[in-house]
N, C-alpha and C positions, 0 to 999 in steps of 0.2 A: 552463403559463403561456408567453405568446409570448416571444420573444428581445427584441422591442421594449420589453415590459414590464419584462423582467429588466433590461435597459439602464437605463431609468429608475431602477428601484430601486437599482441600482449606483451610479448617478450621484448619486442623493439620499444614499446611505450614505456616499459617498467625499466629498461636500460636508459633511455633518455631522461625518464624521471629520476633515476638515481645519478645520472651525470648532472642534473641541473640542481639536485639538493646540496647541502652542505657537505663538505667532505669530513670523514671521521674514520678512525682506525677501527675496523670491525670485521669479523668473518663473514664471509658470504659463500654460499654454495649454489651452484647451478645444478638442478635436478632434471632428469629426463625420464619419464615414466614409460611402461611398455608400449604405450600408443604413440610416443614420440612428443608428448606434451611437455613443454620447458616451464620449470617454475624456478623462482630465486628464493632462497630462505636463509635465515642465519643460523640454522642448525642442519647439519648433514647427517642426520640419523637414519634417512631412509635409503633404500638401494637405488643406484644409480645417481647419486649426488657427488659432484667433485667440487673440490674447494677452489675458490677464485683466488688467484695469488695477487699481491700487490696491494696498493690503496684502493679502498672501496668506498663510494659514495653511498649514504644510506638514506632511506626514507621511512619515518615512522609510520607503522600501520597498526590496526587494531589485532591483526592477527599475526603470529610469528611465521606463518607460512603463507605466501602469496600464491594464490591460485588463479588460473586463467578463467575468464567468464564461461559459464557453462553454455548459455545460448542467449543472444539478445532478444529482449521482448519488444523491442521498437516496432518490428514490422508484424507482429502476431496479433491477433484478434483478442488473445487472452493477456495482452500487455496491460500496462497502467491505464491506458484510456477504456480498454475492454472492462478491466476490474471497476473502475469508476462507474461505468454505465451499469453493470450488474448491480452494483451498490445502490445506486440511485433508483433502479427499477425494484429492488427488494424494499426500499423505503417507501417508494411510492405505493406499492402493493400494501405495506402494512398500514400507511396513512389512509388509504381508500378503505380498508377493513374497519379501521377505528372509526372513521367518519360515517359509515354505514351503521355502525352500532349505536354512535351518539345520535344520529338522525332518527334511529328507531326509538331510542328513548326519549328523545326531544319530542317525538310525536307532533310535528307541526306547532310547537308552542304549548301543547297541552299534554304534558307527560303525566303518567299515572301517579298518584300521591303515593308515598311510601308511608309505613306504618308510624314512623316517628315524626311526621310531619303534621301533627294535630295543630301547630301554630301555622297559620296560612302564610305568614311571611318567610317561614322556612321553606315551604313549596315555591314560593316566588323567588326566592334566593337561588334555590337550585335550579329553576326553570331559566333564570337569567345566565347562570353558569354554563348551563348546557347550550344556550344559544351562543354565548361567547366562544365556548370550545367547538362548536359546529363551524362559526365563522373562521376561527384560527385554523381548524382542519382543511377547510376550503381553500384558505390562503397558502398553506402548506403544500397542498397537492398543486395548486397552480405554479408555485416555486419550482417544485420537484419536476414538473412537466417541462418548465422553461429550461432547467438545468439539463434535463435530458436531451432537450432539443439543441442545447449547444454542445453535448457530448458526442452527437452523431456525426 
């Protein structure tokens, strides 16, 4: 869809939105830029803005200037779904790296003893914690893979 057509659709939607909102006495300006893009604003401080006469219906927005959407991301691979997939893949890679490090340290249930583990119970506690962390990491990876399967 062309940018000009999107601008017209946006302007129509804004006009309908203004018509459906509550009536109020306010200034409104219709601004047309060099590319022909139409925007509506409550300040006519830019070139190409003309005051709209008569009663104006207003809609509250976060910005004082309404701008047409730049380009829809609905059909693009880099859209919201693409971002979600990319984030999940990054999380999966990080979790797999962390799991590989944990498994190396765990050493099949026989991790090397640290110098501060003269007490055998300390060693057993750390070994048990490593075992739990490995199990949790494996579960996280399976969960991330499931989510990635749903995101495709």
